[in-house]
C-alpha positions as CSV (number, residue, x, y, z in Angstrom):
1,M,0.0,0.0,0.0
2,L,1.2,3.5,-0.8
3,P,2.2,5.5,2.3
4,I,-0.4,8.1,3.3
5,Y,0.4,11.7,4.5
6,L,-2.2,13.8,6.1
7,A,-1.6,17.5,5.2
8,S,-3.3,18.9,8.3
9,S,-2.6,19.9,11.8
10,S,-6.2,19.3,12.8
11,P,-6.6,16.8,15.7
12,R,-10.2,16.2,14.5
13,R,-9.0,15.1,11.0
14,K,-6.3,13.0,12.5
15,M,-8.9,11.3,14.7
16,L,-11.3,10.7,11.8
17,L,-8.6,9.2,9.6
18,E,-7.5,6.9,12.4
19,Q,-11.1,5.5,12.4
20,L,-10.3,4.0,8.9
21,G,-7.4,2.0,10.5
22,L,-5.0,3.1,7.8
23,P,-1.4,4.0,8.8
24,F,-0.5,7.6,8.0
25,T,1.9,10.4,8.9
26,V,0.9,13.9,9.7
27,V,2.7,16.6,7.7
28,P,1.1,20.0,8.5
29,P,1.0,22.3,5.4
30,D,2.5,25.8,5.6
31,V,-0.1,27.8,3.6
32,K,-2.1,30.9,4.0
33,E,-5.9,30.3,3.5
34,E,-6.5,33.4,1.4
35,G,-6.5,34.7,-2.1
36,H,-9.6,32.8,-3.2
37,D,-12.2,35.5,-2.5
38,G,-15.3,35.5,-4.6
39,L,-15.3,31.7,-5.3
40,P,-18.5,29.8,-4.6
41,P,-18.1,27.6,-1.4
42,R,-17.6,24.3,-3.2
43,K,-14.9,25.8,-5.4
44,L,-13.3,27.6,-2.4
45,V,-12.9,24.5,-0.3
46,E,-11.6,22.5,-3.3
47,A,-9.1,25.2,-4.1
48,L,-7.8,25.4,-0.5
49,A,-7.6,21.6,-0.1
50,A,-5.6,21.4,-3.3
51,K,-3.4,24.2,-2.2
52,K,-2.6,22.3,1.1
53,A,-1.9,19.1,-0.8
54,R,0.5,20.9,-3.2
55,A,2.3,22.5,-0.3
56,V,3.1,19.2,1.3
57,A,3.8,17.2,-1.9
58,P,7.4,18.4,-2.5
59,A,8.5,16.9,0.8
60,I,7.1,13.4,-0.2
61,S,8.9,11.2,-2.7
62,R,6.2,8.4,-2.8
63,G,2.8,8.1,-1.5
64,L,-0.6,9.8,-1.2
65,V,-1.0,13.3,0.2
66,L,-4.4,13.9,1.7
67,A,-5.7,17.4,2.4
68,A,-9.0,19.0,3.4
69,D,-10.6,22.3,4.1
70,T,-13.9,23.1,5.8
71,V,-16.1,26.2,5.8
72,V,-19.6,26.9,7.1
73,V,-22.0,28.8,4.8
74,F,-25.1,30.7,6.0
75,Q,-27.2,32.5,3.3
76,D,-24.2,32.6,0.9
77,R,-22.0,34.0,3.6
78,V,-18.8,32.0,4.3
79,L,-18.0,31.6,8.0
80,G,-14.5,30.5,8.6
81,K,-12.7,30.5,12.0
82,P,-13.7,33.5,14.1
83,A,-11.1,36.1,14.8
84,G,-12.0,36.2,18.5
85,P,-14.8,35.8,21.0
86,R,-16.9,38.7,19.7
87,E,-17.0,37.3,16.2
88,A,-17.6,33.8,17.5
89,A,-20.7,35.0,19.3
90,F,-21.8,36.9,16.2
91,M,-21.6,33.7,14.1
92,L,-23.5,31.7,16.6
93,R,-26.3,34.3,16.6
94,L,-26.5,34.0,12.8
95,L,-26.8,30.3,13.0
96,S,-29.3,30.3,15.9
97,G,-32.7,28.8,14.8
98,N,-31.5,28.5,11.2
99,E,-30.2,25.9,8.7
100,H,-26.7,26.3,7.2
101,E,-24.3,24.2,5.0
102,V,-20.9,22.8,5.8
103,Y,-18.6,22.3,2.9
104,T,-15.4,20.3,3.0
105,G,-13.0,20.2,0.1
106,L,-11.0,17.0,-0.3
107,A,-7.7,16.7,-2.3
108,V,-5.6,13.5,-2.7
109,M,-2.3,13.8,-4.6
110,E,-0.2,10.8,-5.7
111,K,3.6,11.1,-5.7
112,P,5.6,10.8,-7.8
113,S,3.0,10.9,-10.6
114,G,1.5,14.2,-9.4
115,R,-2.0,12.9,-10.1
116,L,-4.5,15.0,-8.2
117,V,-8.2,14.2,-7.4
118,V,-10.2,17.1,-5.9
119,T,-13.8,16.9,-4.7
120,H,-16.1,18.2,-2.0
121,E,-18.9,17.2,0.3
122,C,-21.9,19.4,1.5
123,T,-24.0,18.7,4.6
124,S,-27.0,20.7,5.9
125,V,-27.1,21.4,9.6
126,R,-30.0,22.9,11.5
127,F,-29.5,24.8,14.8
128,R,-32.1,25.1,17.5
129,T,-32.7,28.6,18.8
130,L,-29.9,29.7,21.2
131,E,-30.2,31.9,24.2
132,E,-27.8,34.8,24.6
133,E,-26.6,33.3,28.0
134,E,-25.7,30.0,26.4
135,I,-23.9,31.6,23.5
136,A,-21.8,33.6,26.0
137,R,-21.1,30.5,28.1
138,Y,-20.1,28.5,25.0
139,V,-17.8,31.2,23.7
140,A,-16.2,31.3,27.2
141,T,-15.2,27.6,26.9
142,G,-12.9,28.6,24.1
143,E,-14.1,25.7,21.9
144,P,-15.6,27.8,19.1
145,L,-12.5,30.0,18.6
146,D,-10.6,27.7,16.2
147,K,-13.6,26.1,14.4
148,A,-15.3,27.1,11.1
149,G,-18.6,28.6,12.0
150,A,-17.6,28.9,15.6
151,Y,-18.9,25.5,16.8
152,A,-17.7,21.9,17.1
153,A,-20.2,19.2,16.2
154,Q,-18.1,16.6,18.0
155,G,-17.8,18.7,21.1
156,L,-20.0,20.9,23.3
157,G,-21.4,22.5,20.1
158,A,-23.4,19.3,19.6
159,I,-26.0,20.6,22.1
160,F,-27.0,23.3,19.5
161,I,-27.6,20.9,16.6
162,A,-31.3,20.0,16.0
163,G,-30.7,18.0,12.8
164,I,-28.2,17.0,10.1
165,K,-28.9,16.1,6.5
166,G,-25.9,14.4,4.9
167,C,-22.5,13.2,6.2
168,Y,-21.9,13.9,9.9
169,F,-18.2,13.4,9.5
170,N,-18.1,16.1,6.9
171,V,-19.3,18.5,9.6
172,V,-16.4,17.4,11.8
173,G,-13.9,18.1,9.0
174,L,-13.3,14.9,6.9
175,P,-16.1,13.2,4.9
176,L,-15.1,9.6,5.4
177,A,-17.4,7.9,2.9
178,R,-16.2,10.3,0.1
179,L,-12.6,9.9,1.2
180,A,-12.9,6.1,1.0
181,R,-14.2,6.4,-2.6
182,V,-11.3,8.7,-3.6
183,L,-8.7,6.4,-2.0
184,R,-10.1,3.4,-4.0
185,E,-9.3,5.4,-7.1
186,F,-5.7,5.2,-6.0
187,G,-5.9,1.5,-5.2
188,V,-6.4,1.9,-1.4
189,D,-9.4,0.1,0.0
190,P,-9.8,0.7,3.7
191,L,-11.8,-2.5,4.3
192,K,-9.4,-4.6,2.3
193,C,-6.5,-3.1,4.2
194,F,-8.2,-3.8,7.5
195,L,-8.8,-7.4,6.7
196,E,-5.2,-7.9,5.5
197,K,-3.7,-6.7,8.8
């Protein structure tokens, strides 16, 4: 099997990839997530995921570089990571009582061929109506400060989610079903690998 390199410093993506039981090495990309203003969300996350994969690829001689990027979108407005507590509270007020979309771009690059597959996943998430006091308390935990859309579906933010349509793992940051399909295009089948251990 080709070695797998996760181009991410996200502990959530690392945890999700571990669920597939595939051995991998974390290689955080050194990229600025900017310069793609004006792109529709699906194109934005695909461009950023591809940028991360390309940033890590030169350090790899052989294997698969896997990268992802996630944004929250509310009424065509892209919500990335909040700049601080005030912006986090603002984002949570926007999402309160409403439905929004979570887009994750996924890029897998093979080395040394340079073959690149880029795709995305979209999931709809509905929030219950939030009270100001609980928004303030949640922001005070610090959890929303490094999360797109200012919440963590796999953490305390789960108490705000009234419903999800689509891939839950996409909301956390790595759509596992879509990833497995892409990996199979490169000859890596997670189930087969697990059985051969």
